[in-house]
Each structure stands twice: as C-alpha cells, then as structure tokens.
N, C-alpha and C positions, 0 to 999 in steps of 0.2 A: 802389532808385535814390536817390542823394543829390541835393540841390540843386546841388552842385558839378558833378556830371555833366550835369545839365540845362543849366547855364550853359555848360559846355564844349561840348556838342553844338551849341548855337546859335552860339556864337562860331566854332567850328571850321568849321561849314557856310559861314559868311560868308567866313572867311579862305581856305578851299579854293577857293571860287568866284572870289574876288577875285584870288588868285594865278593861277588858270587863265586868267582874262580878261587879266590883265597879260602873263603869259608867252606865251600864244598870240598875242596881238596883236603882241608884239615879234618873234616868230618868223615871222609871216606877212608876207612881203615886200610892201610897198605898202599894207598894211592901215591904215585910218584909224579911230582910236577915235572921232573926231568925226562922221564921215560914214557909218560902216558899223555895222550891227546887231551885237550880241553873237552872235546866232544864226548869223551868217556865219562865225564861227570854228568852229562845229560842223557847218556845212553840208556836204552831199555835194559833193565836189570841193575842199574846203578842205584845204590842205597841213598844217594843224594840227588837223584834225578829231579824231584819236585823243586828243590831249592835252586838248582842251577837253571832249570827251565824257567822258573819265575824271574830270575835275574836276567836271563837272555830275552825274555818277552818284554820286560820293562826297558831294557837296553834298546831293543828293536823299535819300540814305540817312540822313545826319545830320539832315536836316530831319524825316524821318519819325520818327527816334528822339526828337527834341525834341517832336514832336507827340504821340507816345505818352506821353511823360512828363507833358505838360500835361493830356492827356485822362484819364489814370489818377489823377493826384494834384492836380488843380487845387483851390484852396481857395475858389473863387468860382464860382457856377453859370454865369454868362455866359462865364467863362474856360474852363470845362469844354468848351464847344463850339468854342473856338479850336483845341484839340488835334486833333479829327477833321478840321477844315478844313486844318490844316497837313499832316496825313497825306495828305489828298486832293491838296493842292498838290504835295507831294513825289512822289506816284504819277503825277500828270499830267505832271510835268516829265521823267520817265524816258523815255517814248516820244516826247515832243516833240522831243528832240534826238538820238534814236537811230533808231528805225524811221521816224519822220516828221520828220526833220530837213529844213530848207529846202534848196533847190538853190542852189548858188553863182550869183551874178548873171550869169555867162557861160553858164549852162546853161538849157535849156528847162524852164519850170515844169511840174510834174506834180501828181498826186494828193497826193504827200507835202507839197507846199507848201500845198495847201488844208487838209490835216489839221493841219499845223504852225500855220497861222493860227488855226484853230478851237480847238486845244488851248491856244494862247497866250492867246486870249481867255478861255477857261474858267479858266485859271490866274489871270489878272488878276482875274476876278470873285470867285474863291474867296479870294484874298488881300485884296481889298477888304472882304469880309464879315468876315474874321478880324480885320482891323485895327479895324473898326467895333465888333465885339463886345468886343475888348480895351479899348476906350475906356469901355464900359459897366462893365467889371469893376473898374477902378481909377479912383476920382475924383481930383481934384486935378491936379497937374502932368502926370501921365501921360495923363490923359484929354485934356487940351489938346494934348499932343504927338501922340497918336494921331489926334485930329480934324484937326490941322494936316497930318498925313501924307496923309490921304485926297485932298485936292485936288492934291497933288503927284503922287500915283500916277495919278490920272485925267488931269490936265492934261498931264503929260509923256508918259504912255502914248499919249494921243490925238495929241499933237504928233509923236511918233515914228512912229505909224502913217500920219499924213499925209505926213511927210517921205519915208517909204520908198516912196511911190507912184511915184516916178520911177526905180525900180530897173531897169526895162526900158531906160531911157535912160542908165543908169549915172550918174544925177544925184540924189543923196540927201543934200543938205546938212543937217548937224546931226542926222541920224537917229540916229547912234550916241550923240551927246552927250545927246539927249533920252531915249533908252532907258536910258542909264546913270544918269541922274538918277532916273528911275523905279525902276530895279532897286536902286540903292544906298540910296534912301530906304526901300524895303522891307527891305533888309538891316539898315539902322540900326535900324528898328523891331524886328526880330527880336532884336537884341542888347539893346536897351533893355527889351523885354518880358522877356527871360530874366533880366536883372539885377533888374528889378522883382519878378518872381515869386520869384526867389532870396531877396531881402531880406524879402519878405512872409512866405514860408513859414518862413524862419529865425527871424523874430520870433515866429511862432506855435508853432514846435515844434522848434527846433534844426536839425540838418543833414538830417533826413529829414522827409517830409511827414506831416501829421497831419490828422485830420478836424476841421473847425470847424463841423460841422452843416450844411454846404452841399454834401454829396456828395463830400467828399474822402476820403482813405484814412488809416486809423489804423495806423501801423507796428507797434503792439503786437498788434493782432488780425489785420491784413491784410485786414479786411473793409471793404466799401463801405457807407456808410449809405444808407437809402432816400432817394429823391428825391421832391420834391413839385413840381408845376407844371411 
C-alpha cells in the first residue's frame, strides 16, 4: 500500500459521508440540518434511509481500510495504536446505523434505540482516544491541533446529547448543528492526520512505508521489526 492510497482512503471516507449527509438531508422533506441528528437520516422510518445507510457503510469500510494502513505501517509507536482504534470505530459504525439504527421521532422507541445510543457512545470514546494518541505521535503544530480538537468533540457531543432529550416532544433546537460540529471536527482530524502521516512517511522513505526502528514495516523485506515496551 502506498501513502497516496492511505491519503485517498481517509479523504474518500469523509467525502462520501459528507455527500451522503448533504444529499439525504436535501431529499428528506422537512428535515432540518440544524435541529435534527444525522442519525435521523438513517433511522428506521426515514424516507432516505437506504441512501444514508449506503453512504455510512462505504464510509465505514474506507475508515477500516485507513485504520489497517495506519496499524500495519505506522512510523511511530503511539500512532500504531491509532490504527486499531480506527478499525474498531469503523466496525462499531456499521451496526449502529443498520441493525441498531434509531427510530424516527414519530415512532415508539425500542431496544434498537438503546443499542444505538450505547454504540454511539462507544464510538465517541474510541475516537477520543485515537485523537489523543495522535497528539502524542506528532509534536509541534499537529499536537496542538489534535489537542484543540478534543474539547470540540466532547463539548459539542455533549451539547448534542442534551439537545436531543426533547425528541419525544419533537423539540430539539440545535441538536443537528451541535452534532455536525462534533462529526466534522472528527472528519477534519482524519484528513489532517492522513496528510501528516503521508508527508512524514514520504520524508522517511518515499511513496511506501519503511521501518524507522519503531515497529514500522520495511517494504524491502516486508517484515515487522520487534517492538519494545
């Protein structure tokens, strides 16, 4: 795998999700990007469920591919753990919006809604740890960027969860806006991480990853060096 493909997987995952969010919201009559969750696009009973679920599934598979690339060929030890976390995030996202999608707000809540909330929380925790570990991997401007992303994820994620509490009364002002700030801050981090890794690995060994003594992969031998600690 080349660093160009790594970058492409990350960017494509974000673009696919963003286009799915935009198109589904436009086709959903009466939908409010500001006041309704993204999950309501893929919810049971949503008229655009198939479109948004397709976008989310493609996004998830691309995210898993990106995570595998990071995991196998990361040039820094802390970054090596970001890969499995992204894989886990991608795997969690698949049932969250398919088997355990939330119910539309006009439907009676069920077990699927409980599971959807639980999986969404798990996804958020995994992403938080991944962002934190990426800050450890790269000092300088990227570290500051990753650290600055963390309170955005926590703050707007919490604000969205509070705003959605009025869903039974069909009154959820700014729930969608808060969630989208949370989601797209995470997506921006994904792209910036991919660009940063791409540049770092290219400086170290051209267009394919190499071993720098911290558990990376040497393209000449294809073997992984022993890890310590």
